[in-house]
Structures are given as structure tokens and as C-alpha cells.
C-alpha positions as a Markdown table, in Angstrom:
| # | Residue | x | y | z |
|---|---|---|---|---|
| 1 | Met | 0.0 | 0.1 | 0.3 |
| 2 | Pro | 1.3 | 3.2 | -0.9 |
| 3 | Ile | 2.1 | 6.0 | 1.8 |
| 4 | Thr | 0.0 | 8.8 | 1.7 |
| 5 | Arg | 1.4 | 12.8 | 1.9 |
| 6 | Thr | 0.4 | 12.5 | 5.5 |
| 7 | Gly | 2.3 | 9.4 | 6.1 |
| 8 | Trp | 5.3 | 11.1 | 4.4 |
| 9 | Glu | 5.1 | 14.2 | 6.8 |
| 10 | Gln | 5.2 | 11.8 | 9.2 |
| 11 | Arg | 8.4 | 10.1 | 8.2 |
| 12 | Ile | 10.0 | 13.3 | 7.2 |
| 13 | Arg | 9.5 | 14.7 | 10.9 |
| 14 | Glu | 11.1 | 11.4 | 12.4 |
| 15 | Phe | 14.1 | 11.7 | 9.9 |
| 16 | Ala | 14.8 | 15.2 | 10.6 |
| 17 | Asp | 14.5 | 14.7 | 14.3 |
| 18 | Glu | 17.0 | 11.5 | 14.0 |
| 19 | His | 19.3 | 13.8 | 11.8 |
| 20 | Gly | 19.0 | 16.7 | 13.9 |
| 21 | Ile | 17.3 | 18.9 | 11.0 |
| 22 | Glu | 15.3 | 21.5 | 12.1 |
| 23 | Leu | 12.1 | 21.9 | 10.2 |
| 24 | Arg | 8.8 | 23.8 | 10.4 |
| 25 | Arg | 5.7 | 22.1 | 9.7 |
| 26 | Ser | 4.8 | 24.0 | 6.5 |
| 27 | Lys | 8.4 | 22.9 | 5.0 |
| 28 | Ala | 7.7 | 19.3 | 6.1 |
| 29 | Gln | 4.1 | 19.9 | 4.5 |
| 30 | Arg | 5.9 | 20.9 | 1.4 |
| 31 | Leu | 8.6 | 18.7 | 0.9 |
| 32 | Ala | 5.7 | 15.6 | 2.0 |
| 33 | Leu | 3.9 | 17.0 | -1.2 |
| 34 | Lys | 7.0 | 17.0 | -3.3 |
| 35 | Ile | 8.0 | 13.2 | -2.2 |
| 36 | His | 4.7 | 11.9 | -2.5 |
| 37 | Lys | 4.2 | 13.0 | -6.1 |
| 38 | Arg | 8.1 | 11.4 | -7.0 |
| 39 | Ala | 6.7 | 8.2 | -5.2 |
| 40 | Glu | 3.6 | 8.1 | -7.2 |
| 41 | Ser | 5.6 | 8.2 | -10.6 |
| 42 | Met | 8.3 | 5.5 | -9.3 |
| 43 | Gln | 7.5 | 1.8 | -9.7 |
| 44 | His | 9.3 | 0.6 | -6.5 |
| 45 | Val | 10.7 | 3.4 | -4.2 |
| 46 | Asp | 12.6 | 3.0 | -0.6 |
| 47 | Pro | 11.2 | 5.6 | 1.5 |
| 48 | Asp | 14.4 | 6.2 | 3.3 |
| 49 | Asp | 16.6 | 6.7 | 0.0 |
| 50 | Leu | 14.0 | 9.3 | -1.4 |
| 51 | Leu | 13.9 | 10.9 | 2.1 |
| 52 | Arg | 17.9 | 11.3 | 2.0 |
| 53 | Ala | 17.6 | 12.5 | -1.6 |
| 54 | Val | 15.3 | 15.3 | -0.7 |
| 55 | Leu | 16.7 | 16.3 | 2.8 |
| 56 | Asn | 20.4 | 16.0 | 2.2 |
| 57 | Tyr | 20.3 | 17.9 | -1.0 |
| 58 | Arg | 23.0 | 20.1 | -1.1 |
| 59 | Asp | 22.9 | 23.4 | -3.4 |
| 60 | Pro | 26.7 | 23.6 | -5.0 |
| 61 | Thr | 25.6 | 27.1 | -6.7 |
| 62 | Gly | 24.9 | 28.7 | -3.0 |
| 63 | Asp | 28.5 | 27.1 | -1.9 |
| 64 | Thr | 30.3 | 28.8 | -4.8 |
| 65 | Ala | 28.4 | 32.3 | -4.5 |
| 66 | Val | 29.7 | 32.7 | -0.9 |
| 67 | Arg | 33.2 | 31.5 | -1.4 |
| 68 | Asn | 33.2 | 34.2 | -4.6 |
| 69 | Val | 31.8 | 37.1 | -2.2 |
| 70 | Leu | 34.2 | 35.9 | 0.8 |
| 71 | Ala | 37.0 | 36.0 | -1.6 |
| 72 | Ala | 36.1 | 39.5 | -3.1 |
| 73 | Ala | 36.4 | 40.6 | 0.7 |
């Protein structure tokens, strides 16, 4: 049986608590909706892998921008 959006939200909150990630409820709800849509389009999905992919994503563009600003200072 597929996981509902509310089920995803609960899993996100548990994952965030276990890994010391601070999330507001609205952010958890938006992530749950995003993950729920992705999971529906996949044949087989490991819920924990999907959570890791979304919550541990790092935007390298932001890191590069910070380094450029610091280097210019």
C-alpha cells in the first residue's frame, strides 16, 4: 500500500528529528507533497532513500556564491 502525503510528512519529521535537522511544519508539508508526487511516479521506491535524497540535497551554486563573495572581500 502506498504511503499517503500525511504518512510522508510523519516520516520526514521523524527523519529530521533523528538527524538533527530543524524543519517547520509548513516545510515538512511541502517536502511531503513533493516526495509523494515523486513516489507515485516510481515503480519501486525505498522511502528512506527518497527522504535522504530530498533532505540531504546541497545546492553547490550557493556554496560557490559564498566563496566568491568571501574571496572578493
